[in-house]
Every structure is written in C-alpha cells, then in structure tokens.
C-alpha positions as CSV (number, residue, x, y, z in Angstrom):
1,M,-0.1,-0.3,0.1
2,D,1.4,3.5,-0.8
3,D,2.0,5.8,1.7
4,R,-0.9,8.1,1.4
5,R,-4.4,8.7,2.7
6,G,-7.3,7.0,1.1
7,L,-9.7,8.6,-0.7
8,L,-13.7,8.7,-0.5
9,I,-14.9,8.9,-3.9
10,I,-18.3,9.6,-4.5
11,L,-20.1,8.2,-7.7
12,S,-23.1,9.6,-8.6
13,S,-25.6,9.2,-11.6
14,P,-29.4,8.7,-12.3
15,S,-30.6,5.5,-12.6
16,G,-29.5,3.9,-15.9
17,A,-26.8,6.2,-16.7
18,G,-24.0,3.1,-16.1
19,K,-23.3,3.8,-12.8
20,S,-23.0,0.2,-11.4
21,T,-20.9,-0.9,-14.1
22,L,-18.2,1.5,-13.9
23,A,-18.2,1.0,-10.2
24,K,-17.6,-2.7,-11.0
25,R,-15.0,-1.8,-13.3
26,L,-13.2,0.2,-11.2
27,R,-13.1,-2.4,-8.5
28,A,-11.3,-5.1,-11.1
29,W,-8.4,-1.9,-11.8
30,D,-7.7,-1.6,-8.5
31,D,-8.9,-4.4,-6.1
32,S,-7.8,-2.1,-3.1
33,I,-10.7,-0.3,-3.3
34,R,-13.4,-1.0,-1.3
35,F,-16.9,-0.4,-1.4
36,S,-18.8,1.6,1.2
37,V,-21.5,-1.5,2.3
38,S,-24.5,0.6,3.3
39,A,-26.6,0.1,6.4
40,T,-30.3,-0.1,5.7
41,T,-33.7,-0.8,7.9
42,R,-35.4,-2.5,5.2
43,Q,-36.0,-6.2,5.2
44,P,-33.3,-8.4,3.2
45,R,-34.0,-10.0,0.0
46,P,-33.4,-13.2,-1.0
47,G,-29.3,-14.3,-1.3
48,E,-28.4,-10.8,0.3
49,E,-25.9,-11.5,3.3
50,D,-25.8,-8.9,6.6
51,G,-22.8,-7.0,6.2
52,Q,-21.7,-8.1,2.6
53,D,-24.4,-6.7,0.9
54,Y,-26.2,-4.2,3.3
55,H,-25.5,-4.0,7.0
56,F,-29.2,-4.4,8.2
57,S,-30.4,-2.5,11.0
58,T,-33.5,-2.2,13.1
59,V,-35.1,1.6,13.0
60,D,-34.4,2.5,16.7
61,N,-30.3,1.3,16.0
62,F,-30.1,3.1,12.9
63,K,-31.3,6.2,14.5
64,S,-29.3,5.7,17.5
65,A,-26.2,5.5,15.0
66,V,-27.3,9.2,13.5
67,A,-27.6,10.7,16.9
68,N,-23.8,9.5,17.9
69,G,-22.5,10.4,14.4
70,D,-21.9,7.3,13.5
71,M,-23.4,7.8,9.9
72,L,-21.4,9.8,7.2
73,E,-24.6,10.3,5.3
74,H,-28.4,9.3,5.3
75,A,-31.7,9.4,4.1
76,F,-34.9,7.8,4.0
77,V,-35.7,6.4,0.8
78,F,-39.2,4.4,-0.4
79,G,-39.7,4.1,3.0
80,N,-36.7,2.6,4.7
81,F,-33.8,4.8,6.1
82,Y,-30.0,3.8,4.2
83,G,-26.9,5.1,5.7
84,S,-23.1,5.1,5.2
85,P,-21.3,3.9,8.7
86,K,-18.4,6.1,9.7
87,G,-15.8,3.8,11.3
88,P,-15.0,1.7,8.8
89,V,-14.5,4.1,6.1
90,K,-12.1,5.9,8.7
91,N,-10.1,3.1,9.6
92,A,-9.9,2.7,5.3
93,I,-8.9,6.0,4.7
94,D,-6.4,5.8,7.5
95,T,-4.5,3.0,6.3
96,G,-4.7,4.1,2.5
97,Q,-7.4,2.4,1.0
98,D,-10.1,4.2,-1.2
99,V,-13.9,3.8,-0.5
100,L,-16.1,3.5,-3.3
101,F,-19.9,5.3,-2.5
102,D,-23.0,4.6,-4.6
103,I,-24.9,6.9,-3.5
104,D,-27.1,10.4,-4.6
105,W,-26.5,14.0,-4.3
106,Q,-27.9,14.5,-1.0
107,G,-25.4,12.0,1.0
108,A,-22.6,13.3,-1.6
109,Q,-23.5,16.5,-0.1
110,Q,-23.4,15.1,4.0
111,I,-20.1,13.6,2.9
112,R,-18.4,16.4,1.6
113,N,-19.8,18.5,4.7
114,S,-18.5,15.7,7.0
115,D,-14.9,16.0,9.0
116,L,-13.8,13.5,6.3
117,G,-15.0,15.8,3.8
118,Q,-11.8,17.2,2.6
119,H,-10.5,13.9,1.5
120,T,-13.8,12.9,-0.9
121,L,-13.7,13.0,-5.0
122,S,-17.1,13.2,-6.2
123,I,-17.5,12.6,-10.1
124,F,-21.4,12.7,-11.6
125,L,-21.9,10.5,-14.5
126,L,-24.4,12.2,-17.2
127,P,-26.1,10.1,-19.6
128,P,-25.7,11.0,-23.4
129,S,-29.3,11.5,-23.8
130,I,-33.0,11.2,-21.8
131,T,-34.2,9.2,-24.6
132,E,-31.4,6.5,-24.0
133,L,-32.0,6.9,-20.3
134,R,-35.5,6.0,-20.6
135,R,-34.3,3.3,-23.1
136,R,-31.7,1.7,-20.7
137,L,-34.2,1.5,-18.0
138,E,-36.9,0.0,-20.3
139,S,-34.3,-2.7,-21.7
140,R,-34.1,-3.9,-18.1
141,G,-37.8,-5.4,-18.4
142,Q,-38.0,-5.1,-14.1
143,D,-40.4,-2.0,-13.8
144,D,-43.7,-1.4,-14.8
145,A,-44.7,2.0,-16.5
146,E,-45.5,3.8,-13.7
147,T,-42.3,2.9,-12.1
148,I,-40.6,3.5,-14.9
149,K,-41.9,7.6,-15.2
150,R,-41.2,7.7,-11.1
151,R,-38.0,6.9,-11.7
152,M,-37.3,9.2,-14.7
153,Q,-38.4,11.8,-12.4
154,K,-36.4,11.2,-9.8
155,S,-33.5,10.5,-12.5
156,W,-34.1,14.5,-13.6
157,D,-34.0,15.6,-9.9
158,E,-30.6,13.7,-9.3
159,I,-29.2,15.5,-13.1
160,S,-29.8,18.9,-11.6
161,H,-27.3,18.5,-9.3
162,W,-24.5,17.8,-11.4
163,G,-22.6,21.0,-10.7
164,S,-21.8,20.4,-7.0
165,Y,-19.6,17.4,-8.2
166,D,-15.7,18.0,-8.7
167,H,-16.0,16.1,-12.0
168,V,-19.0,15.5,-14.4
169,L,-18.8,12.8,-17.3
170,V,-20.9,12.6,-20.2
171,N,-21.3,8.3,-20.2
172,D,-21.8,8.0,-24.0
173,D,-19.0,5.3,-24.2
174,L,-18.1,3.2,-21.5
175,D,-14.8,2.4,-21.8
176,A,-13.8,5.9,-22.6
177,T,-15.5,7.0,-19.2
178,E,-13.7,4.1,-17.4
179,A,-10.3,5.5,-18.9
180,A,-11.2,9.0,-17.8
181,L,-12.4,7.8,-14.3
182,K,-8.9,6.1,-13.6
183,T,-7.1,9.1,-14.9
184,I,-9.1,11.5,-12.4
185,I,-8.7,9.3,-9.5
186,T,-5.1,8.5,-9.9
187,A,-4.4,12.3,-10.2
188,T,-6.4,12.7,-7.0
189,R,-4.6,10.0,-5.3
190,L,-1.5,12.7,-5.5
191,R,-3.2,15.8,-4.1
192,R,-1.1,17.2,-1.2
193,I,-3.5,16.2,1.5
194,Q,-3.6,12.7,0.6
195,Q,0.3,12.4,1.1
196,P,0.9,12.9,4.9
197,Q,4.5,11.4,4.6
198,L,5.4,15.0,2.6
199,L,5.3,17.0,5.7
200,D,8.3,14.6,7.6
201,H,10.3,14.9,3.8
202,V,10.1,18.7,3.9
203,R,11.2,18.7,7.4
204,A,14.1,16.4,6.5
205,L,14.8,18.6,3.4
206,Q,15.3,21.5,5.7
207,S,17.3,20.1,8.6
208,E,19.5,18.9,5.7
209,F,19.5,22.5,4.2
210,E,20.2,24.3,7.7
211,E,23.3,21.6,8.0
212,M,25.0,22.9,4.8
213,S,24.5,26.4,5.7
C-alpha cells in the first residue's frame, strides 16, 4: 500500500447511466478500492447477506447511530432508512485504502460536509440523452410504466445537481468513461492532503539545508 491517505470516491448518476457497471470496472482495475457497505432498515432480499450486501439494522438502532454521529450520510428512501457507517470508512482511508460510494447528491453533500470531507472525490455521470436513459431503464424489463415514470422524474432531480460535483462525465462510451475515471482517481491520489508523509520529507529537507548552511 502506498504511503498515502485513502480517498472517499463518490460516484453518482441517475438510474440507468452506467454507474454500477463502472463501479465494478473500477474495483476490477484496483482491488484495493473498497465498496462502502451501506446500512439499511429494509428487510433482506433473497440471497443478500448481512455485512456483505448491507448492514441490516432496526429503525431504533439506525436512529441511534445517526444521533451518535456514526453515519457519514443517511437518507429516508421509499419507506426505509439508508446510510454509510463512518467507522469502517475512517479505518480504511487511514490505512491508505480508497472507499467507493454509490450514493445520490444528498448523500454526497452530507459526506462533503463531514469531518472527512476534505478527502472526498465526487464524480457525476450524465447520460448521453434523456431518450437513451429511458431506453436503458425500459430494456431492463424490471419495472412497469408507472415505476419507470417515477424513476425518470427522480433521475431528472439527480441530474439537476450535477454542478455540485468535482468532476462530471458524459457516459456515452463505457470504455472512454472508465479511462477518464482512472485518470481522475490517479491524479487525485497525488493531492498534497492525501500524502501525509510529505511534511516529514520537507522537514528532512529543511534539516539537510540548515546543516549545509
């Protein structure tokens, strides 16, 4: 592991813009990138495992975690609470591991405003067109017309917040977007604040300079 502090990589997009596919590609590119496992109060679906797919929680326990400041972000969505536990994320970035978040603009804003906000990298993915976005949702064959209509409205609400992100990419070509994401992450890992060892190096340079003077 490089001697650096990890990043909180926030990846947001409207449903159908390719976020899940690109998140998987990023983890295949660098398996040290951890995926943030969210906490939720909804019931597990068939095949889901606690601690792997989600941290399943009661409403009371979830609310207590929020009250105690143990959630980086949280939201109430479609009748259930969802949130990102803070402890595992802080432990990961302190040991140089990046953590990937698949969250909406509200969650992204909460994380940027948290005490770990200085280590965030936020990226928003735009679809090539609204027509294509709708086509992708319909091609899944998972939702009825009313659900797709609701998802499209939510998608537009997501898109309206594109300006609050560090980087915005139009995902009209998966391979090109993947390459751009890798470039952005690689460059951001080199930010001064992500390299705590630099201070000791500069102090060593100063001592060396003073000895030579």
